[in-house]
Chimera marker file (.cmm) of the C-alpha trace (Angstrom):
<marker_set name="trace">
<marker id="1" x="44.681" y="31.939" z="31.189" r="1" g="1" b="0" radius="0.5"/>
<marker id="2" x="46.962" y="29.635" z="29.468" r="1" g="1" b="0" radius="0.5"/>
<marker id="3" x="43.342" y="28.391" z="28.723" r="1" g="1" b="0" radius="0.5"/>
<marker id="4" x="42.681" y="31.484" z="26.134" r="1" g="1" b="0" radius="0.5"/>
<marker id="5" x="45.130" y="30.893" z="23.864" r="1" g="1" b="0" radius="0.5"/>
<marker id="6" x="42.893" y="27.269" z="22.686" r="1" g="1" b="0" radius="0.5"/>
<marker id="7" x="39.820" y="28.564" z="22.622" r="1" g="1" b="0" radius="0.5"/>
<marker id="8" x="37.393" y="29.283" z="19.835" r="1" g="1" b="0" radius="0.5"/>
<marker id="9" x="36.439" y="32.636" z="19.035" r="1" g="1" b="0" radius="0.5"/>
<marker id="10" x="33.017" y="33.088" z="19.933" r="1" g="1" b="0" radius="0.5"/>
<marker id="11" x="30.457" y="33.423" z="16.809" r="1" g="1" b="0" radius="0.5"/>
<marker id="12" x="27.984" y="35.813" z="15.926" r="1" g="1" b="0" radius="0.5"/>
<marker id="13" x="24.076" y="35.086" z="15.689" r="1" g="1" b="0" radius="0.5"/>
<marker id="14" x="24.324" y="35.997" z="11.571" r="1" g="1" b="0" radius="0.5"/>
<marker id="15" x="27.867" y="33.989" z="11.564" r="1" g="1" b="0" radius="0.5"/>
<marker id="16" x="25.331" y="30.820" z="13.173" r="1" g="1" b="0" radius="0.5"/>
<marker id="17" x="22.683" y="31.443" z="11.212" r="1" g="1" b="0" radius="0.5"/>
<marker id="18" x="24.553" y="31.657" z="7.589" r="1" g="1" b="0" radius="0.5"/>
<marker id="19" x="25.984" y="27.902" z="8.603" r="1" g="1" b="0" radius="0.5"/>
<marker id="20" x="23.079" y="26.737" z="9.411" r="1" g="1" b="0" radius="0.5"/>
<marker id="21" x="21.160" y="28.123" z="5.901" r="1" g="1" b="0" radius="0.5"/>
<marker id="22" x="24.107" y="26.620" z="4.195" r="1" g="1" b="0" radius="0.5"/>
<marker id="23" x="23.253" y="23.318" z="5.511" r="1" g="1" b="0" radius="0.5"/>
<marker id="24" x="19.566" y="23.700" z="5.111" r="1" g="1" b="0" radius="0.5"/>
<marker id="25" x="20.436" y="24.312" z="1.543" r="1" g="1" b="0" radius="0.5"/>
<marker id="26" x="22.969" y="21.580" z="1.185" r="1" g="1" b="0" radius="0.5"/>
<marker id="27" x="20.179" y="18.744" z="2.440" r="1" g="1" b="0" radius="0.5"/>
<marker id="28" x="17.486" y="20.205" z="0.993" r="1" g="1" b="0" radius="0.5"/>
<marker id="29" x="19.546" y="19.528" z="-2.519" r="1" g="1" b="0" radius="0.5"/>
<marker id="30" x="19.699" y="16.009" z="-1.351" r="1" g="1" b="0" radius="0.5"/>
<marker id="31" x="16.567" y="16.021" z="-0.898" r="1" g="1" b="0" radius="0.5"/>
<marker id="32" x="15.638" y="17.137" z="-4.529" r="1" g="1" b="0" radius="0.5"/>
<marker id="33" x="17.936" y="14.658" z="-5.948" r="1" g="1" b="0" radius="0.5"/>
<marker id="34" x="16.141" y="11.497" z="-3.844" r="1" g="1" b="0" radius="0.5"/>
<marker id="35" x="12.987" y="12.847" z="-5.331" r="1" g="1" b="0" radius="0.5"/>
<marker id="36" x="13.728" y="12.690" z="-8.468" r="1" g="1" b="0" radius="0.5"/>
<marker id="37" x="15.389" y="9.304" z="-8.260" r="1" g="1" b="0" radius="0.5"/>
<marker id="38" x="12.527" y="8.345" z="-6.659" r="1" g="1" b="0" radius="0.5"/>
<marker id="39" x="10.318" y="9.385" z="-9.667" r="1" g="1" b="0" radius="0.5"/>
<marker id="40" x="12.634" y="6.909" z="-12.173" r="1" g="1" b="0" radius="0.5"/>
<marker id="41" x="11.677" y="4.074" z="-10.193" r="1" g="1" b="0" radius="0.5"/>
<marker id="42" x="7.907" y="4.690" z="-10.038" r="1" g="1" b="0" radius="0.5"/>
<marker id="43" x="8.154" y="5.875" z="-13.488" r="1" g="1" b="0" radius="0.5"/>
<marker id="44" x="11.029" y="3.769" z="-15.664" r="1" g="1" b="0" radius="0.5"/>
<marker id="45" x="11.629" y="4.691" z="-18.861" r="1" g="1" b="0" radius="0.5"/>
<marker id="46" x="9.971" y="2.502" z="-21.604" r="1" g="1" b="0" radius="0.5"/>
<marker id="47" x="12.027" y="0.437" z="-23.413" r="1" g="1" b="0" radius="0.5"/>
<marker id="48" x="12.147" y="-0.327" z="-27.155" r="1" g="1" b="0" radius="0.5"/>
<marker id="49" x="10.964" y="-3.830" z="-26.205" r="1" g="1" b="0" radius="0.5"/>
<marker id="50" x="8.134" y="-2.826" z="-24.043" r="1" g="1" b="0" radius="0.5"/>
<marker id="51" x="7.120" y="-0.573" z="-26.696" r="1" g="1" b="0" radius="0.5"/>
<marker id="52" x="7.184" y="-3.869" z="-29.036" r="1" g="1" b="0" radius="0.5"/>
<marker id="53" x="5.065" y="-6.204" z="-27.337" r="1" g="1" b="0" radius="0.5"/>
<marker id="54" x="2.481" y="-2.592" z="-26.441" r="1" g="1" b="0" radius="0.5"/>
<marker id="55" x="2.081" y="-2.156" z="-30.221" r="1" g="1" b="0" radius="0.5"/>
<marker id="56" x="1.838" y="-5.749" z="-31.011" r="1" g="1" b="0" radius="0.5"/>
<marker id="57" x="-1.219" y="-6.417" z="-28.251" r="1" g="1" b="0" radius="0.5"/>
<marker id="58" x="-2.802" y="-2.982" z="-29.606" r="1" g="1" b="0" radius="0.5"/>
<marker id="59" x="-2.756" y="-4.797" z="-33.313" r="1" g="1" b="0" radius="0.5"/>
<marker id="60" x="-3.857" y="-8.238" z="-31.931" r="1" g="1" b="0" radius="0.5"/>
<marker id="61" x="-6.742" y="-5.845" z="-30.256" r="1" g="1" b="0" radius="0.5"/>
<marker id="62" x="-7.376" y="-4.810" z="-33.821" r="1" g="1" b="0" radius="0.5"/>
<marker id="63" x="-7.526" y="-8.239" z="-34.979" r="1" g="1" b="0" radius="0.5"/>
<marker id="64" x="-4.181" y="-6.839" z="-37.516" r="1" g="1" b="0" radius="0.5"/>
<marker id="65" x="-1.535" y="-10.085" z="-37.444" r="1" g="1" b="0" radius="0.5"/>
<marker id="66" x="1.861" y="-9.963" z="-37.425" r="1" g="1" b="0" radius="0.5"/>
<marker id="67" x="1.853" y="-11.337" z="-40.928" r="1" g="1" b="0" radius="0.5"/>
<marker id="68" x="0.077" y="-8.536" z="-42.226" r="1" g="1" b="0" radius="0.5"/>
<marker id="69" x="2.519" y="-5.910" z="-40.309" r="1" g="1" b="0" radius="0.5"/>
<marker id="70" x="5.165" y="-7.334" z="-41.949" r="1" g="1" b="0" radius="0.5"/>
<marker id="71" x="3.303" y="-7.554" z="-45.867" r="1" g="1" b="0" radius="0.5"/>
<marker id="72" x="2.840" y="-3.675" z="-44.333" r="1" g="1" b="0" radius="0.5"/>
<marker id="73" x="6.302" y="-2.916" z="-43.794" r="1" g="1" b="0" radius="0.5"/>
<marker id="74" x="7.654" y="-5.077" z="-46.997" r="1" g="1" b="0" radius="0.5"/>
<marker id="75" x="9.062" y="-8.033" z="-44.794" r="1" g="1" b="0" radius="0.5"/>
<marker id="76" x="9.101" y="-11.515" z="-46.006" r="1" g="1" b="0" radius="0.5"/>
<marker id="77" x="9.006" y="-13.673" z="-43.009" r="1" g="1" b="0" radius="0.5"/>
<link id1="1" id2="2" r="1" g="1" b="0" radius="0.2"/>
<link id1="2" id2="3" r="1" g="1" b="0" radius="0.2"/>
<link id1="3" id2="4" r="1" g="1" b="0" radius="0.2"/>
<link id1="4" id2="5" r="1" g="1" b="0" radius="0.2"/>
<link id1="5" id2="6" r="1" g="1" b="0" radius="0.2"/>
<link id1="6" id2="7" r="1" g="1" b="0" radius="0.2"/>
<link id1="7" id2="8" r="1" g="1" b="0" radius="0.2"/>
<link id1="8" id2="9" r="1" g="1" b="0" radius="0.2"/>
<link id1="9" id2="10" r="1" g="1" b="0" radius="0.2"/>
<link id1="10" id2="11" r="1" g="1" b="0" radius="0.2"/>
<link id1="11" id2="12" r="1" g="1" b="0" radius="0.2"/>
<link id1="12" id2="13" r="1" g="1" b="0" radius="0.2"/>
<link id1="13" id2="14" r="1" g="1" b="0" radius="0.2"/>
<link id1="14" id2="15" r="1" g="1" b="0" radius="0.2"/>
<link id1="15" id2="16" r="1" g="1" b="0" radius="0.2"/>
<link id1="16" id2="17" r="1" g="1" b="0" radius="0.2"/>
<link id1="17" id2="18" r="1" g="1" b="0" radius="0.2"/>
<link id1="18" id2="19" r="1" g="1" b="0" radius="0.2"/>
<link id1="19" id2="20" r="1" g="1" b="0" radius="0.2"/>
<link id1="20" id2="21" r="1" g="1" b="0" radius="0.2"/>
<link id1="21" id2="22" r="1" g="1" b="0" radius="0.2"/>
<link id1="22" id2="23" r="1" g="1" b="0" radius="0.2"/>
<link id1="23" id2="24" r="1" g="1" b="0" radius="0.2"/>
<link id1="24" id2="25" r="1" g="1" b="0" radius="0.2"/>
<link id1="25" id2="26" r="1" g="1" b="0" radius="0.2"/>
<link id1="26" id2="27" r="1" g="1" b="0" radius="0.2"/>
<link id1="27" id2="28" r="1" g="1" b="0" radius="0.2"/>
<link id1="28" id2="29" r="1" g="1" b="0" radius="0.2"/>
<link id1="29" id2="30" r="1" g="1" b="0" radius="0.2"/>
<link id1="30" id2="31" r="1" g="1" b="0" radius="0.2"/>
<link id1="31" id2="32" r="1" g="1" b="0" radius="0.2"/>
<link id1="32" id2="33" r="1" g="1" b="0" radius="0.2"/>
<link id1="33" id2="34" r="1" g="1" b="0" radius="0.2"/>
<link id1="34" id2="35" r="1" g="1" b="0" radius="0.2"/>
<link id1="35" id2="36" r="1" g="1" b="0" radius="0.2"/>
<link id1="36" id2="37" r="1" g="1" b="0" radius="0.2"/>
<link id1="37" id2="38" r="1" g="1" b="0" radius="0.2"/>
<link id1="38" id2="39" r="1" g="1" b="0" radius="0.2"/>
<link id1="39" id2="40" r="1" g="1" b="0" radius="0.2"/>
<link id1="40" id2="41" r="1" g="1" b="0" radius="0.2"/>
<link id1="41" id2="42" r="1" g="1" b="0" radius="0.2"/>
<link id1="42" id2="43" r="1" g="1" b="0" radius="0.2"/>
<link id1="43" id2="44" r="1" g="1" b="0" radius="0.2"/>
<link id1="44" id2="45" r="1" g="1" b="0" radius="0.2"/>
<link id1="45" id2="46" r="1" g="1" b="0" radius="0.2"/>
<link id1="46" id2="47" r="1" g="1" b="0" radius="0.2"/>
<link id1="47" id2="48" r="1" g="1" b="0" radius="0.2"/>
<link id1="48" id2="49" r="1" g="1" b="0" radius="0.2"/>
<link id1="49" id2="50" r="1" g="1" b="0" radius="0.2"/>
<link id1="50" id2="51" r="1" g="1" b="0" radius="0.2"/>
<link id1="51" id2="52" r="1" g="1" b="0" radius="0.2"/>
<link id1="52" id2="53" r="1" g="1" b="0" radius="0.2"/>
<link id1="53" id2="54" r="1" g="1" b="0" radius="0.2"/>
<link id1="54" id2="55" r="1" g="1" b="0" radius="0.2"/>
<link id1="55" id2="56" r="1" g="1" b="0" radius="0.2"/>
<link id1="56" id2="57" r="1" g="1" b="0" radius="0.2"/>
<link id1="57" id2="58" r="1" g="1" b="0" radius="0.2"/>
<link id1="58" id2="59" r="1" g="1" b="0" radius="0.2"/>
<link id1="59" id2="60" r="1" g="1" b="0" radius="0.2"/>
<link id1="60" id2="61" r="1" g="1" b="0" radius="0.2"/>
<link id1="61" id2="62" r="1" g="1" b="0" radius="0.2"/>
<link id1="62" id2="63" r="1" g="1" b="0" radius="0.2"/>
<link id1="63" id2="64" r="1" g="1" b="0" radius="0.2"/>
<link id1="64" id2="65" r="1" g="1" b="0" radius="0.2"/>
<link id1="65" id2="66" r="1" g="1" b="0" radius="0.2"/>
<link id1="66" id2="67" r="1" g="1" b="0" radius="0.2"/>
<link id1="67" id2="68" r="1" g="1" b="0" radius="0.2"/>
<link id1="68" id2="69" r="1" g="1" b="0" radius="0.2"/>
<link id1="69" id2="70" r="1" g="1" b="0" radius="0.2"/>
<link id1="70" id2="71" r="1" g="1" b="0" radius="0.2"/>
<link id1="71" id2="72" r="1" g="1" b="0" radius="0.2"/>
<link id1="72" id2="73" r="1" g="1" b="0" radius="0.2"/>
<link id1="73" id2="74" r="1" g="1" b="0" radius="0.2"/>
<link id1="74" id2="75" r="1" g="1" b="0" radius="0.2"/>
<link id1="75" id2="76" r="1" g="1" b="0" radius="0.2"/>
<link id1="76" id2="77" r="1" g="1" b="0" radius="0.2"/>
</marker_set>
């Protein structure tokens, strides 16, 4: 009978379900954060250098030279 002092008290079904629900909520939060990180990897933000390169490529497609762009901006090369 000395073993009864070291035993854990029995938990009710509601307590067990509550613990599972809290674990599920925790892991769903972790999954959501991982999905956000995955989207960041799949769709990285565009850097200013990439934007400039894209603009220059489109300008060249239209036949505009870098010198013409500089002239319109009032920049002397």
